[in-house]
C-alpha positions in Angstrom: 8.8 13.6 -25.4 8.5 14.0 -21.7 9.9 10.9 -19.9 10.0 12.1 -16.3 7.0 10.8 -14.4 7.1 13.9 -12.2 6.9 16.2 -15.2 4.0 14.2 -16.6 2.1 14.3 -13.3 2.8 18.0 -13.0 1.6 18.8 -16.5 -1.5 16.7 -16.0 -2.2 18.3 -12.6 -1.7 21.8 -14.0 -3.8 21.1 -17.0 -6.7 20.0 -14.9 -6.3 22.9 -12.5 -6.1 25.4 -15.3 -9.2 23.9 -16.9 -11.1 24.0 -13.7 -9.8 27.5 -12.9 -10.8 28.9 -16.3 -14.2 27.4 -15.9 -14.6 28.9 -12.5 -13.3 32.3 -13.5 -15.6 32.3 -16.6 -18.6 31.3 -14.5 -17.8 34.0 -11.9 -17.3 36.7 -14.5 -20.5 35.7 -16.3 -22.4 35.7 -13.0 -21.0 39.1 -12.0 -21.8 40.6 -15.4 -25.3 39.1 -15.4 -26.0 40.3 -11.9 -24.6 43.8 -12.6 -26.7 44.1 -15.7 -29.8 43.0 -13.9 -29.0 45.5 -11.1 -28.6 48.3 -13.6 -31.8 47.3 -15.4 -33.7 47.3 -12.0 -32.2 50.7 -11.3 -33.5 52.1 -14.6 -36.9 50.6 -14.0 -37.0 52.1 -10.5 -36.0 55.5 -11.8 -38.5 55.2 -14.6 -41.3 54.3 -12.2 -40.4 57.4 -10.1 -40.4 59.7 -13.1 -43.6 58.2 -14.4 -45.2 59.0 -11.1 -44.1 62.6 -11.3 -45.2 63.0 -15.0 -48.6 61.6 -14.3 -49.5 64.8 -12.5 -49.0 66.8 -15.7 -52.2 67.2 -17.7 -50.5 68.0 -20.9 -46.9 66.7 -21.0 -46.3 68.2 -24.5 -46.9 71.9 -23.5 -45.7 72.3 -19.9 -42.3 74.0 -19.6 -41.4 72.5 -16.3 -41.1 69.1 -18.0 -37.8 70.2 -19.7 -36.2 71.2 -16.5 -37.3 68.0 -14.8 -35.9 65.8 -17.5 -32.7 67.6 -17.9 -32.0 67.5 -14.1 -32.7 63.8 -13.8 -30.7 63.0 -17.0 -27.7 64.9 -15.7 -27.7 63.6 -12.2 -28.3 60.0 -13.1 -26.4 59.9 -16.4 -29.5 58.9 -18.2 -31.2 59.8 -21.5 -34.9 60.0 -21.2 -37.4 59.8 -24.0 -41.1 60.8 -23.3 -43.8 59.4 -25.5 -47.4 60.6 -25.6 -50.6 58.6 -26.0 -50.0 58.5 -29.8 -46.6 56.9 -29.2 -44.9 60.1 -30.5 -41.6 61.2 -29.0 -42.4 64.6 -27.4 -39.3 65.1 -25.3 -35.6 63.8 -25.3 -33.4 64.8 -22.5 -29.9 66.0 -23.6 -28.3 65.8 -27.1 -27.2 62.6 -28.8 -24.1 60.9 -27.4 -21.2 59.9 -29.6 -21.3 60.0 -33.4 -24.4 58.0 -34.1 -25.2 57.1 -37.7 -28.6 58.8 -37.5 -27.2 62.1 -36.1 -28.2 64.9 -38.3 -31.4 63.2 -39.4 -32.9 63.9 -35.9 -34.6 67.2 -35.2 -33.5 69.2 -32.1 -34.3 67.6 -28.9 -36.8 70.3 -28.0 -38.7 69.7 -31.3 -41.6 67.2 -31.4 -40.8 65.4 -34.6 -41.1 61.6 -34.5 -37.7 59.8 -34.9 -37.3 57.4 -37.8 -38.6 53.8 -37.2 -35.2 52.4 -36.8 -34.6 54.3 -33.6 -37.8 53.2 -31.9 -38.7 50.0 -30.1 -40.7 47.5 -32.1 -44.5 47.6 -32.2 -44.8 44.6 -30.0 -42.5 46.2 -27.4 -44.5 49.4 -27.4 -47.7 47.5 -27.2 -46.4 45.8 -24.0 -45.6 49.2 -22.5 -49.0 50.8 -23.3 -50.6 47.7 -21.9 -49.0 48.6 -18.5 -45.9 46.3 -18.7 -42.3 47.2 -18.1 -39.2 45.7 -19.9 -35.5 46.2 -20.4 -33.1 45.3 -23.2 -29.5 45.9 -24.3 -28.9 47.0 -27.9 -26.6 49.1 -30.2 -28.3 52.5 -30.5 -27.8 54.2 -33.9 -29.0 57.4 -32.3 -26.4 57.5 -29.6 -23.8 55.6 -31.5 -23.1 53.1 -28.8 -24.4 50.2 -26.9 -27.2 51.3 -24.5 -29.3 49.7 -21.8 -33.0 50.6 -22.3 -35.8 50.4 -19.8 -39.5 51.1 -20.8 -42.0 52.3 -18.2 -45.7 53.3 -18.7 -47.0 56.7 -17.6 -50.4 56.3 -15.9 -53.2 58.9 -15.2 -54.8 59.2 -11.9 -57.5 56.7 -13.0 -54.8 54.2 -13.8 -55.0 54.4 -17.5 -51.8 54.6 -19.6 -51.4 57.8 -21.5 -47.7 57.8 -22.3 -44.4 56.0 -21.9 -40.9 56.6 -20.7 -37.8 55.2 -22.5 -34.7 55.4 -20.3 -31.3 54.9 -21.9 -28.0 54.3 -19.9 -24.7 53.8 -21.7 -23.5 50.2 -21.5 -19.9 51.5 -21.4 -20.4 52.0 -17.6 -21.0 48.3 -17.3 -18.1 47.4 -19.6 -15.7 49.7 -17.6 -16.8 48.0 -14.4 -16.4 44.6 -15.9 -12.9 45.5 -17.2 -11.9 46.1 -13.6 -13.5 42.9 -12.6 -11.7 41.0 -15.3 -8.4 42.5 -14.3 -8.8 41.4 -10.7 -10.2 38.0 -11.8 -7.2 37.4 -14.1 -4.8 38.6 -11.4 -6.4 36.3 -8.9 -6.3 33.5 -11.5 -2.6 33.9 -12.1 -1.9 33.9 -8.4 -4.0 30.8 -8.0 -2.3 29.2 -10.9 1.2 30.0 -9.4 0.0 28.7 -6.0 -1.4 25.6 -7.7 1.9 25.1 -9.6 3.8 25.2 -6.3 1.4 22.9 -4.5 1.4 20.5 -7.5 5.2 20.5 -7.6 5.3 19.7 -3.9 2.7 16.9 -4.2 4.4 15.3 -7.3 7.8 15.5 -5.6 6.5 13.9 -2.5 5.0 11.2 -4.7 8.0 10.7 -6.9 10.6 10.7 -4.0 9.6 7.3 -2.6 9.1 5.9 -6.1 12.7 6.9 -7.0 13.8 5.2 -3.8 11.9 2.1 -4.8 13.5 2.2 -8.2 16.9 2.3 -6.6 16.0 -0.5 -4.3 14.6 -2.6 -7.2 17.8 -1.9 -9.2 19.9 -3.0 -6.3 17.8 -6.2 -5.8 18.2 -6.9 -9.5 22.0 -6.6 -9.1 22.0 -8.9 -6.1 22.2 -6.2 -3.4 19.4 -6.7 -0.8 20.7 -4.2 1.8 19.1 -1.0 0.4 15.7 -0.6 2.0 13.1 1.9 0.9 12.5 4.7 3.5 8.9 4.5 4.6 7.4 7.9 5.6 3.7 7.3 4.9 1.1 4.6 5.5 -0.8 5.1 2.2 -0.7 2.9 -0.9 2.8 4.2 -1.8 4.0 3.5 1.7 2.5 0.0 1.6 4.2 -0.6 -1.8 7.5 0.4 -0.2 6.9 -2.0 2.7 6.1 -4.8 0.2 9.3 -4.1 -1.6 11.3 -4.1 1.6 9.6 -7.3 2.6 10.5 -8.8 -0.8 14.1 -7.8 -0.4 14.2 -9.3 3.1 12.5 -12.5 1.8 15.0 -12.7 -1.1 17.9 -12.1 1.3 16.6 -14.8 3.6 16.0 -17.1 0.7 19.5 -16.5 -0.7 20.9 -17.1 2.8 18.9 -20.4 2.9 20.1 -21.4 -0.5 23.7 -20.6 0.4 23.3 -22.6 3.7 21.7 -25.4 1.8 24.6 -25.4 -0.8 27.1 -25.4 2.0 25.3 -28.3 3.7 25.2 -30.1 0.3 29.0 -29.6 -0.2 29.7 -30.7 3.4 27.4 -33.7 3.0 29.2 -34.8 -0.2 32.5 -34.3 1.5 31.4 -36.1 4.7 29.9 -39.0 2.8 33.1 -39.3 0.7 35.2 -39.3 3.8 32.9 -41.8 5.6 33.0 -44.1 2.5 36.7 -43.7 1.7 37.9 -44.7 5.1 36.3 -48.2 5.3 36.9 -48.7 1.5 40.6 -47.9 2.0 40.8 -50.4 4.9 39.0 -53.1 2.9 41.2 -52.5 -0.1 44.4 -52.6 2.0 43.6 -55.9 3.7 42.3 -57.5 0.5 45.5 -56.6 -1.3 47.5 -57.9 1.6 45.7 -61.2 1.6 45.8 -61.6 -2.1 49.6 -60.8 -2.6 50.6 -63.1 0.3 51.8 -60.3 2.6 49.7 -61.8 5.4 50.3 -65.6 5.6 49.8 -66.2 9.3 46.3 -67.8 9.7 45.7 -65.9 12.9 46.6 -62.5 11.3 44.5 -63.4 8.3 41.6 -64.2 10.6 42.0 -60.8 12.3 42.0 -59.2 8.8 38.8 -60.9 7.9 37.2 -59.7 11.2 38.3 -56.1 10.6 37.0 -56.3 7.0 33.7 -57.6 8.3 33.4 -54.7 10.8 34.1 -52.1 8.1 31.6 -53.8 5.8 29.0 -53.5 8.6 29.9 -49.9 9.1 29.3 -49.3 5.4 26.0 -51.1 5.6 24.9 -49.0 8.5 26.0 -45.8 6.8 24.1 -46.6 3.6 21.0 -47.7 5.7 21.1 -44.4 7.7 21.5 -42.3 4.5 18.5 -44.0 2.9 16.4 -43.6 6.0 17.3 -39.9 6.4 16.6 -39.4 2.7 13.1 -40.9 3.1 12.4 -38.8 6.2 13.5 -35.5 4.5 11.7 -36.2 1.3 8.3 -36.0 3.1 7.3 -39.3 1.6 7.8 -41.2 4.8 4.5 -42.7 6.0 3.9 -42.7 9.7 1.6 -45.5 10.9 0.3 -43.6 13.9 -1.5 -45.2 16.8 -2.1 -44.6 20.5 1.0 -45.7 22.4 2.1 -45.9 26.0 5.3 -43.9 25.9 6.7 -45.3 29.2 6.4 -48.8 27.8 8.3 -47.9 24.7 11.0 -46.2 26.8 11.3 -49.3 29.0 11.7 -51.5 25.9 14.4 -49.2 24.5 16.3 -49.2 27.8 16.3 -53.0 27.8 17.8 -53.0 24.3 20.5 -50.6 25.4 21.2 -52.5 28.7 24.0 -54.6 27.3 25.9 -51.6 25.8 25.4 -49.6 29.0 26.6 -52.5 31.1 29.8 -52.8 29.0 30.5 -49.1 29.7 29.4 -49.4 33.3 26.7 -46.7 32.8 23.5 -46.9 34.8 20.1 -46.5 33.0 17.2 -45.0 34.9 13.5 -44.4 33.9 11.1 -42.0 35.8 7.6 -41.8 34.5 4.5 -40.2 36.0 1.5 -42.3 36.6 -1.8 -42.0 34.7 -0.1 -40.6 31.7 -2.2 -40.2 28.5 -1.5 -42.3 25.4 0.8 -40.7 22.8 -0.6 -40.7 19.2 2.6 -41.5 17.2 4.4 -44.0 15.1 5.7 -46.9 17.3 8.7 -47.7 15.1 9.8 -44.1 14.7 9.4 -43.3 18.5 11.4 -46.5 19.3 14.1 -45.4 16.8 14.2 -41.9 18.3 14.6 -43.4 21.8 17.4 -45.7 20.7 19.3 -42.8 19.0 19.1 -40.6 22.0 20.0 -43.4 24.4 22.9 -44.5 22.3 24.3 -41.0 22.2 23.8 -40.6 25.9 25.5 -43.9 26.8 28.3 -43.2 24.3 29.3 -39.9 25.9 28.7 -40.8 29.6 31.6 -41.8 31.7 31.7 -45.1 33.6 29.8 -45.1 36.9 27.5 -42.2 35.8 23.8 -42.3 35.1 21.6 -41.8 32.0 18.1 -40.8 32.9 14.8 -40.9 31.0 11.9 -38.9 32.4 8.4 -38.9 31.1 5.6 -36.5 32.2 2.7 -34.7 30.8 0.7 -31.4 31.1 -2.6 -30.3 29.6 -1.2 -29.9 26.1 1.9 -32.1 25.6 3.8 -35.2 26.6 7.4 -34.3 27.7 10.3 -36.7 27.1 13.7 -35.9 28.7 16.9 -37.8 28.1 19.8 -36.7 30.3 23.4 -37.9 30.3 26.4 -37.1 32.6 29.0 -36.7 29.9 31.4 -33.9 29.1 28.6 -31.6 27.7 28.5 -29.7 24.4 30.2 -26.3 23.9 27.9 -23.3 23.1 29.4 -22.9 19.6 28.7 -26.6 18.8 25.2 -26.7 20.3 23.3 -25.2 17.3 24.9 -27.7 14.9 24.3 -31.0 16.6 21.3 -31.9 14.4 23.3 -31.5 11.2 24.4 -34.5 9.2 27.9 -35.9 10.1 28.4 -33.1 12.6 30.4 -34.4 15.6 30.9 -32.0 18.5 33.4 -34.4 20.2 36.1 -34.6 17.6 38.0 -37.1 19.8 35.3 -39.7 19.2 35.0 -39.2 15.4 36.2 -42.7 14.6 36.7 -44.4 18.0 32.9 -44.6 18.6 30.7 -46.8 16.5 28.4 -44.5 14.6 27.7 -42.9 11.3 27.1 -39.2 12.3 23.5 -39.3 11.0 21.7 -40.4 14.2 20.7 -36.9 15.5 19.8 -35.7 12.0 17.4 -38.7 11.7 16.2 -38.0 15.3 15.4 -34.4 14.3 13.4 -35.5 11.3 11.3 -37.9 13.5 10.7 -35.0 15.9 9.5 -32.7 13.2 7.3 -35.4 11.6 5.4 -35.6 14.9 5.0 -31.8 15.1 7.0 -31.9 18.3 9.5 -29.3 19.6 12.9 -30.0 21.1 15.2 -28.1 23.4 18.8 -28.9 24.2 20.6 -27.7 27.3 24.2 -28.6 28.1 26.9 -27.7 30.5 30.5 -28.5 30.0 31.8 -31.3 32.4 28.2 -31.7 33.7 26.2 -33.3 30.9 23.4 -32.7 28.3 19.6 -32.8 28.5 17.4 -33.2 25.5 13.7 -32.3 26.1 11.0 -33.1 23.6 7.4 -31.9 23.8 4.9 -34.1 21.8 1.6 -32.2 21.3 -1.5 -34.0 22.6 -4.7 -33.8 20.5 -7.3 -31.4 21.9 -10.0 -34.1 22.2 -9.8 -36.6 25.0 -7.9 -39.8 24.3 -8.1 -43.2 26.0 -5.9 -43.8 29.0 -3.4 -46.8 29.0 
């Protein structure tokens, strides 16, 4: 059993090519033989017409001696055997002796005699009728007189008045045709073998060019199945096989990206579990320690006990905020959060958020500033979520801005979007930390990990709010100079009412 695809294709190609080649060669040889036979028959008819014209001048073709010399000369020069029939359809002259070992040889009289040959040697009555009616015809038959296959042509002999008074039967050996066709067959077979070898070579090249990329695809598919996505298929053509290779490469790239995404997601999951465990363990440890100290009487001083209760309350609030933020983030990431959108004046929301942060900023001696262009369009968004976003960004900005510095909020618009910028004057974020600031529990400033009041989920929630509004965000930061967060909220294409 042939298992190689290349061998199967090669055998199929060669089978089809040989079948077509045999059909072509058979048709060509048949056509050549037919045309050669027709040419020979026309040659006999032409010679017969010429001889018939010469014989028509003889008044008595059975008695004139010149007839023998004429027939013998023509028979010798043209390799023909000519029979002359008179008006009574009797054979009166036969040029030359019988050829070969015919089965009727010996039963014939000498060619100079006028005896009529047996019926088996003569054309049929209907054929002779046609000749004596002025028609010509040809045929190929096995002659018992000459002992071989002959080509016969029959031509009428006419008198001066146009009446038929005899007939010529011209015989040419068909062996001449067979010899000629043998040479033709030799050259045809030789040409066919050369064509078959050339077709074999071409078919091999074609099948190899087809199989080579398929083998490469097989290797790539095997590598993908084993988890190796780094063996691309070399693309050399733009046909269907090339497109299949491109699709396989695209599949490998997609799987590689998907695997990288899964690995990253798994890493985030592990980090999330570790971070949540850490964030929960710290306040729980504090609560347990103070609770045990109060219960076993270690702390008996009422003032110290009051301080313990206050610390326990703060840690309980921290736990409450952490759980609330986790639930909020989970809702936003699940895609089930419902945004109650409406047309809002963004400057008014920003001003309200600044008022809410005023006390915190005042305690840190940080100045809050708002710059908003006039005649701004209304923003189609969720009021609660945009307010939440502003508070998260302002809280981070105030938290990391040094005393006496400014936190600025700028609002402007162009033809397609509303731009919100929140800038601080803090220490900035290092380039290696910048891509990770939106991750859960990621804190670029490790010195503020526990000293600042926060859960580490604020920016993760902010990013979800930005994405839910189909907005884009860009963060630029410079160490010792500050950070700027720029958010572009898309404006609907249709005209919206002004505030």
